N, C-alpha and C positions, 0 to 999 in steps of 0.2 A: 563466647566467642572468650579464649586465650588472651589474656596480657598481663606480659614483667613489665613495670614502669622502674625502671635506678631512679636513686639521685642519689649524689655525691661527686666526685673527681676534680677538677679542680689543679692548680699548677701548687707544688709544695716542692723546699728545697730540695738537693740527695739528703737520707739522716733524717730524714720527717715521715709524716706515719698520714694520713689519712682513710677514712673511712666512705668503701661503699655498701650500699643497698637498693632492696629487690622485688617492691610489691607486684605479689600476682595472685590470680581474678583469674577465677574460667575454671577452674581443678578444683580438686578434694586438695590443698597446695603438698599434706603432709602423708601422704604417700610418694610424693616423688624424688626423685634427684634432681637437686639442681644443682644448676652450672655455672661458673665463674670463667669466662675465652679471654678474653686480648687479642687483638690484632694492631699490629704497625704497614705505616701504606705500607708495599708490594708482597710482602710476606703472608702467610699460610696463618691462619686462625688459632690461638691452639690454647689445652685446656690447660685454664691457672689452677685451680681450684675447684673439686666439688662434694656431695654431703649427700651422703643418702638418709633414706625416711628415716632407717635407724639411728642415724647422728656418724654416721662413720664417716669416713673423712678425707679428701687421697689431694694431694698436693703435687707441684710439676718441679722437678730438680731446684729449679733455677728459684723459687721461691721458701723451699723447706724452711723450718723458724723464722719465715718474718715473712706471712702472710698467713689470717685465721679464719674458716667459714665457721657459717654458724647461719642456724632456721631458727624463728622463734612461726610457731602450728600454732596461734594464734592469730597472731597479724599481719600469719602468708607472707612475712618477711624472708628471703637472705640477706648477710649482712660478711663484709670478704673486711676484712682489719688486714690493712697492709701500711707493717714498718718499715723500719731502718730500709727506707726507697730507694733506688740507687737511677742515675739516668736509662738505664737500658728494659727499667720499668717502665717507661713513657711507653700508654700506645693506648686504646680502646679499646676498654673492658663492656663485654657484656654478660646478662646473665644469663640463661635458657635453659628449656625443657625442654625434654621429648614426654609430648606427649600424641597415642592415638596413633601414632604411627611416624609423626608431624612434629619436625623442628620449629619454637616460637623463640624468638632474639626479643630484646630488647632494643632500644635504639642506641645503646653501649654511648655515655658520658666518656671521656678525655679525660682522660689522667699523663700530668703532664712534669716530669721532673727536672727541676734546671734551678741555679743560680742564676 
């Protein structure tokens, strides 16, 4: 059974930093592209960043230069370091993996950027 367990999230002031982590089980983690999505109420879930098995990374234009995704294939963990946060970064952030044709999601911890 595939499980994605996230940690992190919370309330931060504009300009602040926050780190999200996601630990995966049930898959051979090192072989799969790992993704972070985010979603706000009434909007479609959007891809924020992903990292391939070869450690290549992709970012949404809105977070380039501010967010950094990384992975630890020993601990089966993918992390999202978020810096210079803006109010528009407020959202639920979901860890995601596509495995054998199915999509798996974490629970989506809330990140709120507000003064």
